[in-house]
C-alpha positions as a printed Julia matrix, in Angstrom:
389×3 Matrix{Float64}:
  -0.09   0.02    0.05
   2.75   2.21    0.75
   5.14   3.85   -2.05
   7.93   4.46    0.71
   8.79   4.05    4.13
   8.23   7.61    5.22
   4.31   6.92    4.78
   4.42   4.43    7.16
   7.34   4.94    9.63
   6.15   2.36   11.63
   6.49  -0.29    8.91
   2.79  -1.3     9.48
   0.17  -2.16    6.89
  -2.39   0.67    9.0
  -3.56   3.22    6.49
  -2.76   6.89    6.9
  -5.04   9.16    8.38
  -6.13  10.44    4.82
  -6.68   7.31    3.21
  -8.68   6.06    6.42
 -10.92   9.05    6.32
 -11.14   8.61    2.1
 -12.36   5.09    2.91
 -14.74   6.02    5.64
 -16.37   8.82    4.27
 -16.71   7.3     1.06
 -18.37   3.93    2.65
 -21.05   6.57    4.27
 -24.87   6.14    3.65
 -25.38   9.75    4.88
 -22.74  12.86    5.29
 -23.27  15.94    6.95
 -20.45  18.07    5.94
 -19.09  18.11    2.7
 -19.28  15.97   -0.25
 -19.06  12.07   -1.0
 -15.19  11.49   -2.32
 -14.61   9.34   -5.47
 -11.85   7.39   -6.59
  -9.66   8.47   -9.59
 -12.18   5.81  -11.41
 -15.12   7.16  -10.16
 -13.96  10.83  -11.12
 -12.82  10.42  -14.72
 -16.28   8.54  -15.18
 -17.94  11.46  -13.72
 -15.82  14.1   -15.8
 -16.46  12.03  -18.9
 -20.51  11.83  -18.09
 -20.94  15.32  -16.78
 -18.88  16.68  -19.59
 -21.05  15.91  -22.56
 -23.25  18.44  -21.4
 -21.08  21.43  -21.25
 -19.04  20.81  -23.9
 -18.42  18.74  -26.86
 -16.14  16.05  -26.31
 -15.53  15.13  -30.11
 -13.67  18.68  -30.3
  -9.56  18.4   -29.84
  -8.28  18.95  -26.26
  -7.22  22.62  -25.84
  -3.45  23.8   -26.48
  -1.91  26.68  -24.36
  -5.62  27.94  -23.24
  -7.93  27.51  -26.64
 -10.75  25.38  -26.72
 -12.37  24.48  -23.51
 -10.28  26.75  -21.51
 -11.14  29.46  -23.53
 -14.96  28.56  -23.45
 -14.56  28.44  -19.5
 -12.63  31.9   -19.41
 -16.2   33.18  -21.14
 -18.21  31.63  -19.05
 -16.5   33.19  -16.31
 -16.52  36.75  -17.63
 -20.12  36.12  -18.47
 -21.14  35.22  -14.75
 -19.43  37.86  -13.19
 -19.88  40.75  -16.02
 -16.4   41.75  -16.42
 -14.89  41.86  -20.0
 -12.68  39.2   -20.05
 -11.04  36.4   -17.76
  -8.0   34.08  -17.63
  -7.59  30.65  -16.31
  -4.57  30.08  -13.98
  -3.3   26.69  -12.64
  -3.78  27.88   -9.04
  -5.4   30.68   -7.18
  -1.51  31.16   -5.73
  -0.35  32.39   -9.01
  -3.29  34.31  -10.06
  -3.61  36.48   -6.99
   0.27  36.89   -7.14
  -0.24  38.12  -10.78
  -2.75  40.36  -10.15
  -1.25  42.27   -7.32
   1.71  42.43   -9.22
  -0.01  44.15  -12.2
  -1.83  46.92   -9.74
   1.45  47.62   -7.68
   3.01  48.17  -11.11
   0.6   50.25  -12.76
   0.55  52.6    -9.04
   4.37  52.61   -8.75
   4.1   51.3    -5.67
   5.59  48.17   -3.5
   2.89  48.21   -0.9
  -0.19  46.18   -0.95
  -2.92  46.34    1.76
  -4.0   42.34    3.12
  -5.45  40.82    5.98
  -3.23  38.43    8.62
  -5.9   36.22    8.39
  -6.12  35.88    4.36
  -4.82  33.53    1.67
  -1.67  35.53    0.62
  -0.58  35.79    4.32
  -1.66  32.56    5.73
  -1.16  30.18    2.68
   1.29  31.06    0.37
   4.54  31.04    1.87
   4.97  34.91    1.62
   5.04  34.49   -2.11
   4.22  38.48   -2.23
   7.71  39.58   -0.94
   9.56  36.51   -1.87
   8.45  36.4    -5.59
   7.37  40.0    -6.24
   8.99  42.18   -3.82
   5.8   43.42   -2.34
   5.49  44.51    1.22
   2.0   43.81    2.95
   0.29  46.73    5.1
  -2.79  45.5     7.46
  -5.31  48.06    8.13
  -6.87  45.69   10.75
  -5.57  42.5    12.68
  -9.68  42.05   13.89
 -11.16  38.36   12.59
 -13.43  40.36    9.63
 -12.71  42.89    6.91
 -11.41  46.52    7.63
 -14.13  48.98    8.24
 -14.44  52.42    6.63
 -12.72  54.23    9.84
 -10.26  51.71    9.96
  -9.34  52.83    6.22
  -9.65  56.64    6.65
  -7.45  56.6     9.97
  -4.76  54.36    7.87
  -1.63  56.43    7.37
   0.35  54.39    4.72
  -0.09  54.34    1.23
  -0.65  51.28   -1.01
  -1.0   50.47   -4.74
  -3.81  47.84   -4.02
  -6.13  46.17   -1.34
  -7.2   42.68   -1.49
 -10.83  41.55    0.09
 -11.05  37.99    0.65
 -14.99  37.14    0.02
 -15.77  35.54    2.75
 -12.78  35.72    4.99
 -12.5   32.02    5.54
  -9.74  31.78    8.65
 -12.27  34.13   10.43
 -15.5   31.5    10.03
 -16.11  32.57    6.81
 -17.32  35.76    7.64
 -18.62  38.75    5.08
 -19.69  42.36    5.84
 -22.76  43.68    4.96
 -23.77  45.24    1.47
 -23.93  48.88    2.48
 -20.14  48.33    4.37
 -18.73  46.43    1.53
 -19.6   49.19   -1.05
 -18.66  51.97    1.68
 -14.82  50.25    1.86
 -14.71  50.01   -1.85
 -15.35  53.27   -2.22
 -12.73  54.64    0.24
 -10.16  52.41   -1.23
 -10.82  53.36   -5.02
 -12.04  57.04   -4.53
 -10.69  58.2    -1.41
  -7.39  56.57   -1.49
  -6.78  55.79   -5.13
  -5.73  52.41   -4.92
  -6.98  49.03   -6.49
  -9.3   46.75   -5.09
  -9.02  43.07   -5.73
 -11.46  41.04   -4.47
 -10.14  37.05   -2.87
 -13.37  35.38   -4.59
 -11.99  32.01   -3.9
 -15.81  31.28   -2.36
 -17.7   34.06   -4.15
 -20.16  32.12   -5.74
 -21.76  31.54   -2.46
 -21.23  34.96   -0.94
 -24.06  36.78   -3.02
 -26.94  35.67   -1.0
 -25.39  37.21    2.24
 -24.8   40.26    0.04
 -28.24  40.44   -1.46
 -26.4   41.39   -4.51
 -25.76  39.4    -7.83
 -22.43  38.55   -9.15
 -21.82  41.18  -11.15
 -22.83  43.84   -8.78
 -20.32  42.4    -6.84
 -17.65  42.42   -9.07
 -18.4   45.34  -10.35
 -16.96  47.15   -6.95
 -13.57  45.96   -7.71
 -10.54  46.21  -10.21
 -10.0   42.33  -10.48
 -11.47  39.32   -9.12
 -10.26  35.81   -8.43
 -12.56  33.14   -8.69
 -11.39  29.54   -7.59
 -13.15  26.21   -9.42
 -12.53  23.56   -6.66
 -13.33  24.98   -3.48
 -17.1   25.18   -4.14
 -17.94  24.13   -7.49
 -15.77  20.64   -6.95
 -13.23  20.87   -9.86
 -10.32  19.39   -9.92
  -8.1   22.52   -9.38
  -7.56  25.98  -11.13
  -8.92  29.47  -10.89
  -9.68  32.27  -13.0
  -8.84  36.01  -12.85
 -11.55  38.46  -14.29
 -11.38  42.29  -15.03
 -11.29  44.74  -18.04
  -9.81  43.2   -21.23
  -6.5   45.22  -20.65
  -5.77  43.98  -16.88
  -6.55  40.08  -18.18
  -4.13  40.55  -21.42
  -1.8   41.71  -18.84
  -2.46  38.9   -16.51
  -2.34  36.27  -19.61
   1.44  37.69  -19.71
   2.25  37.18  -16.51
   0.74  33.71  -16.24
   3.33  32.65  -18.9
   6.31  34.32  -17.26
   4.94  32.3   -13.94
   5.04  28.87  -15.69
   1.04  28.88  -16.05
   0.76  28.79  -20.01
  -0.02  24.72  -19.69
   0.26  22.67  -23.26
  -3.31  21.27  -22.21
  -5.56  22.19  -19.38
  -8.82  20.86  -20.33
  -9.47  18.18  -17.31
  -9.56  21.14  -15.34
 -11.52  23.35  -17.61
 -14.04  20.9   -18.24
 -14.52  19.78  -14.28
 -15.02  23.71  -13.66
 -17.59  24.07  -16.32
 -19.28  21.02  -14.89
 -18.93  22.17  -11.53
 -20.73  25.61  -12.53
 -23.6   24.1   -14.35
 -23.91  21.71  -11.16
 -23.41  23.59   -8.23
 -24.64  26.8    -9.04
 -28.22  26.11   -9.09
 -27.98  25.02   -5.82
 -26.06  27.19   -3.61
 -28.75  29.02   -2.39
 -30.12  26.27   -0.8
 -26.98  25.07    0.45
 -26.71  28.67    2.51
 -30.34  28.49    3.84
 -29.81  24.59    5.14
 -26.65  25.96    6.66
 -28.6   28.16    9.27
 -30.88  24.69   10.0
 -27.6   22.5    10.63
 -25.63  25.17   12.21
 -28.81  25.72   14.77
 -29.25  22.24   15.01
 -25.33  21.48   15.97
 -25.36  24.4    18.45
 -28.38  22.76   20.36
 -26.56  19.25   20.16
 -23.21  20.45   21.8
 -24.69  23.09   24.07
 -23.79  20.97   27.21
 -20.48  20.83   26.02
 -18.26  23.58   28.19
 -16.62  25.5    25.61
 -18.31  24.55   22.69
 -19.25  27.08   19.99
 -20.93  27.52   16.62
 -19.27  30.43   14.38
 -20.52  32.79   12.93
 -24.41  32.31   14.12
 -25.7   32.39   11.85
 -23.68  31.34    8.98
 -23.06  33.57    6.31
 -22.47  31.38    3.59
 -22.93  27.57    3.58
 -19.45  27.03    5.52
 -18.84  27.68    9.09
 -16.86  26.48   12.0
 -17.17  24.23   14.88
 -15.3   24.26   17.84
 -14.96  21.35   20.55
 -12.79  21.33   23.54
 -10.69  18.17   22.42
  -7.3   17.4    20.91
  -7.55  17.15   17.29
  -6.8   13.28   17.78
  -9.36  12.74   19.74
 -11.99  14.37   17.53
 -10.81  12.41   14.42
 -11.06   9.3    16.08
 -14.5    9.48   16.95
 -15.71  10.53   13.82
 -14.1    8.16   11.77
 -14.96   5.5    14.49
 -18.59   6.61   14.22
 -18.69   6.89   10.14
 -16.9    3.35   10.17
 -19.36   1.86   12.46
 -22.74   3.42   11.59
 -22.14   4.69    8.28
 -23.12   7.9     9.35
 -20.17  11.03    8.5
 -20.68  14.04   10.3
 -17.01  16.13    9.9
 -14.39  16.48    8.25
 -10.74  16.97    9.64
  -9.75  18.93   12.75
  -7.04  21.19   13.55
  -5.99  22.77   16.97
  -6.96  26.47   16.86
  -5.7   28.83   19.1
  -5.42  27.32   22.69
  -3.93  23.83   23.27
  -7.03  21.34   23.69
  -9.5   23.33   21.56
  -9.74  21.86   17.86
 -12.15  23.46   15.14
 -13.38  21.81   11.97
 -15.29  23.66    9.07
 -18.55  22.48    8.26
 -19.91  22.62    4.63
 -23.21  22.52    3.96
 -23.54  20.68    0.54
 -26.09  18.04   -1.38
 -25.43  15.54    0.99
 -26.57  17.44    4.0
 -29.92  18.6     2.55
 -32.15  15.97    3.85
 -30.93  16.03    7.4
 -33.44  17.2    10.01
 -32.6   18.84   13.24
 -33.5   15.75   15.0
 -30.99  13.36   13.3
 -28.31  16.04   13.48
 -29.01  16.09   17.1
 -29.07  12.17   17.65
 -26.03  11.68   15.43
 -23.99  14.39   17.17
 -24.77  12.56   20.72
 -23.31   9.32   19.51
 -20.39  11.04   18.54
 -19.64  13.01   21.83
 -20.35   9.72   23.46
 -17.3    8.22   21.6
 -14.96  11.11   23.3
 -13.04  11.29   26.6
 -14.92  12.41   29.53
 -14.33  15.93   30.24
 -11.27  16.53   32.53
 -12.2   18.78   35.63
């Protein structure tokens, strides 16, 4: 099973945690969070079947971004109401390129970010290492900056990046009026560009109460992901004015993103747009039901918390006062023994002994009732060690 000894340092036949989680979730009859994982064979079969409905599979594969990739770019531009869009193999590359373009246009090497955002948390300081840009933080609060914070900010910046929603803070979003006011300060009062980190923009429109084009119109450029919500294989897009996108494609080539063929990524993204976008509003609405039921089910556990309440999207955090390994074992054991899967992975968050999981309400969760959630969570909690005094 193991390709090398580093995967199983003890030399046993025990599956790794990711393999065990995959098998347990794949074998579940019901899942509360996330989607049922597929094997490679199943993924290929699904892509071939669903792809028939979004693209002519008898056409030749793409070459350096034409064909199905170009079809995807036009689809994204239409959805966002922008002049054009460019496909990127990763969101990390897309956002590096976007901020670099804005910085060079302004003649400044400073960009405003958030310490909990993608560029600061998950990209190994690529802004500084690759582009020579310096991040400044208008706020360190676990939310997006306010108008007052921006107006009192005393450092010039070429562009500001706003992550919608701010994932590490709990998938939190501002109200529409606040977002529009922040955008106006950035662009009109500070004379900077506004870039939207819209990795999960698709599901943000319901809390904001505006369409995708209305949200995108607040900004000078927008990034969207094709796998985080849409279930694609990988990939992202940068959208904005035609001149911006032309420059982005030039930098995409320089950064190594001009792959010879990317048709599996593009085809999976197109099928994801068709499959998931029509259901996102239902997911977001049902997330409120799920979060309320979870909060009630863990109310007797000291320190347990659902955040935010209510959720702003179809994703939110659940915090419990246990070590991640204890929670992982309880959840996997429940899934293996009863074929009911509740949560994904857990990670320590803040204080030792306090762990957090991200709950994603998707198609598998739509038929769960509050009573069923309460019963299953009680069974999960029964598998955890007794609380120590």
